[in-house]
C-alpha positions in Angstrom: 0.0 0.0 0.0 1.2 3.5 -0.9 0.2 7.1 -0.5 -0.1 9.7 -3.2 2.3 12.0 -1.3 5.0 9.3 -1.3 4.7 8.7 -5.1 4.5 12.3 -6.3 7.9 13.3 -7.6 9.1 9.8 -8.3 10.9 9.1 -11.6 9.1 6.9 -14.2 11.3 4.6 -16.3 10.7 2.6 -19.5 11.6 -1.0 -18.7 12.6 -1.8 -22.4 15.0 1.1 -22.9 15.8 2.2 -19.3 15.0 5.8 -20.3 13.4 8.2 -17.9 9.9 9.2 -19.0 9.5 12.0 -16.4 8.3 12.5 -12.8 4.9 11.9 -11.3 3.2 15.2 -11.0 -0.4 14.2 -10.1 -3.0 11.4 -10.0 -6.2 10.9 -12.0 -8.9 9.1 -10.1 -12.1 7.5 -11.5 -15.1 7.6 -9.2 -15.6 5.5 -7.1 -12.1 5.1 -5.8 -10.1 3.6 -8.6 -6.8 5.1 -9.8 -7.1 5.8 -13.6 -3.5 6.9 -14.2 -0.6 9.2 -13.5 0.1 12.7 -14.7 3.8 13.0 -15.7 5.7 16.3 -16.0 6.2 17.4 -19.5 9.4 17.4 -21.5 10.4 19.3 -24.5 9.8 22.9 -25.5 6.4 23.5 -24.0 6.6 21.2 -20.9 3.0 20.0 -21.3 2.0 17.3 -18.7 1.1 13.9 -20.1 -1.3 11.2 -18.9 0.0 7.6 -18.3 -2.8 5.0 -17.9 -2.5 2.8 -14.7 -2.6 -0.4 -16.7 0.8 0.3 -18.2 2.6 0.5 -14.8 4.6 -2.6 -14.2 5.8 -1.9 -10.7 6.4 0.7 -7.9 9.8 0.7 -6.4 11.4 2.8 -3.6 13.2 5.0 -6.1 11.0 4.9 -9.2 8.1 3.4 -11.2 8.7 0.9 -14.0 6.5 1.0 -17.1 6.2 -2.0 -19.4 4.9 -0.1 -22.4 3.6 3.4 -22.5 1.3 5.6 -24.3 1.4 9.2 -23.1 -1.5 11.4 -24.0 -2.4 15.0 -23.2 -4.4 15.4 -19.9 -8.1 16.1 -20.2 -10.9 16.7 -17.9 -13.7 14.1 -18.4 -16.9 13.4 -16.5 -16.4 10.8 -13.6 -12.8 11.5 -13.0 -11.0 13.8 -10.6 -7.4 14.8 -10.0 -5.5 15.1 -6.8 -4.1 18.6 -7.6 -5.2 19.6 -11.1 -8.6 21.0 -12.1 -9.6 21.9 -8.6 -8.4 18.6 -7.3 -9.5 16.8 -4.1 -6.5 17.6 -2.0 -7.5 20.1 0.7 -11.3 19.6 0.3 -13.5 19.2 3.3 -14.6 15.6 4.0 -18.2 15.6 5.4 -20.2 12.5 6.4 -23.7 11.9 5.0 -25.0 13.0 8.4 -23.3 16.4 8.1 -20.4 15.9 10.4 -17.1 17.4 9.3 -14.2 14.9 9.4 -11.5 17.3 8.3 -9.6 18.3 5.1 -8.2 15.7 2.7 -4.4 15.4 3.2 -3.5 12.1 1.5 -4.8 9.1 -0.3 -3.9 5.4 0.3 -4.0 3.0 -2.6 -3.1 -0.6 -3.5 -0.2 -0.4 -6.0 -1.0 -3.8 -7.7 -4.7 -2.9 -8.5 -4.9 0.9 -8.3 -7.8 0.6 -5.8 -8.1 3.4 -3.3 -8.4 1.9 0.2 -8.4 5.0 2.4 -8.3 8.8 2.7 -6.3 10.6 5.3 -8.0 13.7 6.7 -6.5 16.4 8.9 -8.0 18.9 11.4 -4.8 21.1 11.3 -1.3 20.9 12.7 -2.1 21.2 16.4 -5.1 18.8 16.3 -2.9 16.3 14.4 -0.3 16.6 17.1 -2.7 16.0 19.9 -5.2 13.6 18.3 -3.5 12.3 15.2 -4.8 12.3 11.6 -8.0 10.4 10.8 -8.1 7.6 8.2 -11.4 7.1 6.4 -11.1 3.5 5.2 -13.1 2.1 2.4 -16.0 4.5 2.4 -19.2 2.9 1.1 -20.0 5.9 -1.0 -18.0 9.0 -2.1 -19.5 12.1 -3.7 -16.9 14.6 -4.9 -18.4 18.0 -5.2 -16.8 21.4 -6.1 -16.2 22.3 -2.5 -16.5 19.2 -0.4 -16.4 15.4 -0.5 -19.3 13.6 1.1 -18.7 10.1 2.4 -20.9 7.5 3.9 -18.9 5.6 6.4 -20.1 2.1 7.5 -19.4 1.4 11.2 
């Protein structure tokens, strides 16, 4: 299991050639809770970011990510997918339960590196609350509605 914050900035390598493809800049998530792919920093004259579908990732290592084959395409905003940072991403959004209770602000996301399934969300109430109480982990929410300003979760007890 990994977190988004641990993977951002990692180098991505092509297994066949050993060439660097770029660094992880962001994540693209399909609702409900599936990693669709990675956003890679751009190379070349205009430095445009590219999208790498999750199914092309061979493995996650400590120092980098290995890609078996790759098709890099321009990033787009489509219905049913959200980003961690880009296009008003989910990082920093308020997490609220279906009953109206605020859980905190989204700080990080946990995912299974083999399947790309999101298994939990780390929320924070701020620096001092985190020191005294610790951060909260919302594991496997039964429902997740990502709005413009907030994320509504239904958490089964």
